[in-house]
N, C-alpha and C positions, 0 to 999 in steps of 0.2 A: 147340346145339339144332337148327340147320339142317343139321348134318352136312356142312359145306362141304368138309371134307377128302375126303369120298366124292365130292362133285361135282368137286373139283379132280383127284382121281386118275382119275375116269371120263373127264373131258375130255382128259387126257393120253393115255389109252388109245384114245379115239376118234380122236385126231389121229395116233396111231401105228398105227391100224388093228388094235388088239389087243383091243378090247372085244367081248364077246359080246352079241348082241341080247337074250338072256334077261336078262342082268344089267341092261342099260339099261332094259328094260321094268319090272323089279322096282324100280329106283330111281324111275322116273317114277310108278309106282303106289303107292309107299310114302307114306302120309299123314304120316308123321313125318319124312320127308326133305325139307328145304328148304321154300321157299315155292312157290306156283304159278309165279311169275315165274322162280325158279331153274330149275324144270323146263322151262319154255318155252325159256329160253336154252340149257340143256343139249341139248334136242332140236334147236334151230336149228343148233348146232355140228355135231351128228350129221348133220343133213340136208344142210348145206353140204359136209361132208367125205365124204358118200356119193355116188359118181358116178351111180349108178342106183338109184332107189327107185320101185317100182311104185305105182300108185294104191291098190291093195289094202293094201300095207304102210303107205302114208301114212295111209289111212283108219283103220287099226288104231291108229296113234299118236295121231291126232286124237281118237279115242274115249277113249283113256286120258287125254289132256290135259283133255278136257271133264269127265271123271269126277272129276278132282282140282281142278276149278274154275279152270282156266287161262283167263284172258281174253286179249285181243289175238291171237287165232288168225289174224286177218287178216295178221299178220306172216309167217305160214307161207305164205299165199297169195302174198305178194310174193316171197318167196324161191323159191317154185315157179316163178313167172313169170321171175325172174332166171336160174334154172338152165335154163329152157327156151330163153331167148335165148342163153345161154352155150353150149348144146349144139347150136345150129343149125349145120348145114353149108352155108355159103353160098359159091357160086362167086365168088371175088374177082378173077377175071381176065376182061377183055373180049377180044374176038377180036383186037384190036390189041395185046394184051399189057398194057393199062393196068389200073388198079385201079378197080373200080366203087365207087360211093358206098356201096352196101350192104356191099361187101367191106371197105371202110375201117371202116365202123361195126362189123362183126363182129370185125375185128382189134382195134379199140379195146376192145370189150367183153371179148374173150378176155384181153387184157393186164390190164384192170381186174379181171377175175375171178381171174386168177392172183395179183395183188397181194392181193386180198381173202382168198383161200385161204391165202396165205403169212402174212398178218396174223393170221388165226385160228390157224394152226399155231404161231405164235410168241408169241401173246398171253400165255400163262401161263409162258413160258420166258424168264426175265429176261436170261440171258446172251447171247441171240441178237439179231442185228440185225433190226429190223422192216423191211418193204419200203421205207418212206419213208427210213429210215436208209441202206439199201443204195443207193438212188438218189442221195441226197445225197453219200455217200462216193464213188461213181463219178464224179459230176459235179465235185466239188471236187478230186479227185485226177486228173481227166481220164483215167480208165481206160475203155477200151472194154468195153461190156457190152450184152447184148441188150436190157436194160431202158432204156438211155439212148442207144443209138446213133442213135435217131430224133429226139433232142432238137435243137432249133435253137441255134446258137451265133452271138451277135451281138456284134460289137466295132466301134464307130464309128471306131476308129483304123486299121482295116484295110479295104482296098478290094477286093483280089482275092479271089475265092472260094477259090482254091488256097491263098492265104496264110492265110485264115481256117481252112481245113481243117487245115493244118499247125500253126497256132498252137494249135488246140484241144487237140491231144495233146502239146503242149510246155509249156504253162503251167498251173499249178494255181491254186487259189483258197483264200484264207484266210478269206473272209467269205461268208456265204450267208444269204438270207432264204427261209424255207420257209413258204409260205402255202397252207393247205388250203381249197379252195373247197367248203364243206360243213362237216360236223361234224368237229372235231378232238378230241383227247383227251390226257389227261395221260400216258398210257403212251407215246405217240409222242414227246411232249416230253421225258420222262424218258429214253427210249432214245437220243435225240439228244444229251442231256447226257452220258450214259454213254459214247457214242461219242467225244465231245470229251475226256472224262477219259482214256479208253484211248489216244487219239491223243497226248495230252500226255505220257503215261508212256513212250511209245516214241520220242518225238522230242525234239530239243533245246529248251531253254527259250526260244530266240529265235524258234521257230516256233510260233505260236499260231493256232488256228482259232476263229472265232466264228460262231455260228448263232443267228438270230432265228426263232422259231417262232410262227406266227399262224394264225388260222382264222376263219371267219365265226361260229362258235359252238363252245362246249365242251359236249359231251354225256356224260352218264354212261350206265351200262348200261341203266337203266330208260328214260331218254329216248330211247336208240337204238331200243329195242323199240317205243316209242311212234311213232317216225318210221317204222319198218318197217310198223307197223299202219296208219298213215295211207296209206302207199304201196299197201298191199294192199286198201284199201277201194274 
């Protein structure tokens, strides 16, 4: 009754940049398609995946969402603010070549935004690694990657900084604790478990990896929209 197959297909087309705006508007306007919350989540994915959206275009979508009784529109306000921060061009270098505090913040936001975008793009594609799984894989295998090169490596048995640096890319890890400061979800947990299963299939039986996943709270889709709404108020 909710036509979830249409929503699923449209989400994939949005993330592949293959959806036409006319089709999206028709789905959002169709009273028989999904619930108001389904439509709000669909638009949020479209909004996040659209690099530039004018205020006129945004107002058009807001009007449509109001007409189909979508609540929690403050969630869109927060995403708008988040996109604005993400798009800021901040000078990250001081005259002496150092990094400014604002530059560090901008770099952090840009990385977090990239992970969020990757997470949205992979959310409905089960066979792909989610951002957290890619990070864990790089750290446990001690592979150099842009996402993890800035991570700190601490080993109390090593004293020299050079020794620590060389050890980091020589030794792997079989155990990891992944803890999300903020909302976690079962999709990330499942993706990490699938990563372990795939790893076990390609390695010897004597090599086993173990990952513990934790978070401050588990949220479902509705609760996540509620959190975005509170942030936008």
